[in-house]
Wavefront OBJ file of the C-alpha trace (Angstrom):
o trace
v -40.808 -45.811 79.657
v -37.213 -46.889 78.153
v -33.697 -44.306 77.716
v -30.473 -44.822 76.602
v -27.720 -42.610 78.637
v -24.241 -42.212 78.354
v -21.596 -42.355 81.367
v -18.298 -43.454 81.745
v -18.088 -43.743 77.948
v -20.170 -46.429 77.828
v -24.367 -46.561 76.716
v -26.736 -48.079 79.076
v -30.397 -49.086 78.062
v -32.382 -48.805 81.527
v -36.041 -48.393 82.531
v -37.511 -47.233 85.954
v -36.404 -49.129 88.377
v -33.505 -50.713 87.117
v -30.276 -51.592 89.116
v -26.941 -50.798 86.692
v -23.652 -50.539 87.748
v -21.610 -48.159 86.125
v -17.983 -46.680 86.444
v -17.216 -44.533 89.449
v -19.485 -41.355 90.060
v -19.002 -38.771 92.660
v -21.372 -38.441 95.083
v -22.622 -40.228 98.926
v -24.412 -43.437 99.035
v -28.254 -42.647 99.117
v -27.571 -39.421 97.321
v -29.529 -38.604 93.894
v -27.705 -37.358 90.876
v -28.868 -36.802 87.694
v -27.534 -38.219 84.450
v -27.882 -35.496 81.679
v -26.593 -37.143 78.596
v -29.633 -38.870 77.493
v -29.108 -40.106 73.719
v -33.112 -42.101 73.479
v -36.299 -41.552 75.400
v -39.385 -43.561 74.286
v -42.345 -45.637 75.001
v -44.677 -47.258 72.715
v -46.701 -44.082 71.948
v -43.616 -41.735 71.508
v -39.927 -41.937 70.665
v -37.517 -39.091 71.061
v -33.634 -39.640 69.393
v -30.931 -37.350 70.074
v -28.528 -35.445 68.088
v -26.829 -37.090 69.834
v -28.516 -35.753 73.053
v -32.401 -35.444 73.674
v -32.889 -31.520 74.556
v -34.458 -31.287 77.804
v -34.246 -34.680 78.967
v -32.892 -36.287 82.173
v -32.799 -39.446 84.531
v -32.647 -39.486 88.122
v -30.864 -42.318 89.559
v -30.269 -42.868 93.569
v -26.475 -44.088 94.434
v -26.997 -47.325 96.189
v -23.130 -48.651 96.866
v -19.457 -47.665 95.322
v -17.247 -50.977 95.466
v -14.570 -52.504 93.631
v -15.421 -54.530 90.400
v -14.332 -57.540 89.406
v -10.374 -58.265 88.644
v -9.265 -58.101 84.909
v -5.977 -59.734 84.293
v -3.343 -58.916 81.548
v -0.228 -59.813 80.343
v 2.617 -57.717 78.518
v 4.866 -60.445 76.971
v 8.065 -59.704 74.072
v 9.351 -63.033 72.346
v 12.768 -63.535 72.376
v 13.720 -60.916 75.037
v 12.692 -62.694 78.501
v 10.093 -60.045 79.178
v 6.371 -61.210 80.632
v 4.758 -59.101 82.873
v 1.130 -60.010 84.523
v -0.784 -57.543 86.105
v -4.359 -57.001 87.379
v -6.740 -54.136 87.708
v -10.517 -53.218 89.884
v -12.241 -50.919 88.562
v -14.154 -48.774 90.964
v -17.723 -49.561 90.336
v -21.166 -47.182 91.231
v -23.934 -48.943 91.428
v -27.442 -46.885 90.825
v -31.014 -47.636 91.152
v -32.964 -45.341 88.234
v -36.093 -43.183 89.945
v -37.179 -41.633 87.079
v -37.160 -40.498 83.397
v -37.926 -36.870 82.481
l 1 2 3 4 5 6 7 8 9 10 11 12 13 14 15 16 17 18 19 20 21 22 23 24 25 26 27 28 29 30 31 32 33 34 35 36 37 38 39 40 41 42 43 44 45 46 47 48 49 50 51 52 53 54 55 56 57 58 59 60 61 62 63 64 65 66 67 68 69 70 71 72 73 74 75 76 77 78 79 80 81 82 83 84 85 86 87 88 89 90 91 92 93 94 95 96 97 98 99 100 101 102
């Protein structure tokens, strides 16, 4: 079974047993959460495409851990003004293990 879910403004293609990293979700490690924004559900026999969400479809996932992601570095610069600022950001990411697609 294959599904496409939307969380954190991004879309992820998943199957049962996959591990994915998404933007921070509320919950403790080891708890089970439900992702309700399912855009596509299908296998080799049957396909359901949502408009925009598939009615009655949901994905259950287990929170493995929450940690900071890789650092992203950015620069602000204005020419001829002697202005240059370098900054970094580390997004908090939640790692999920997909349990079931219903």
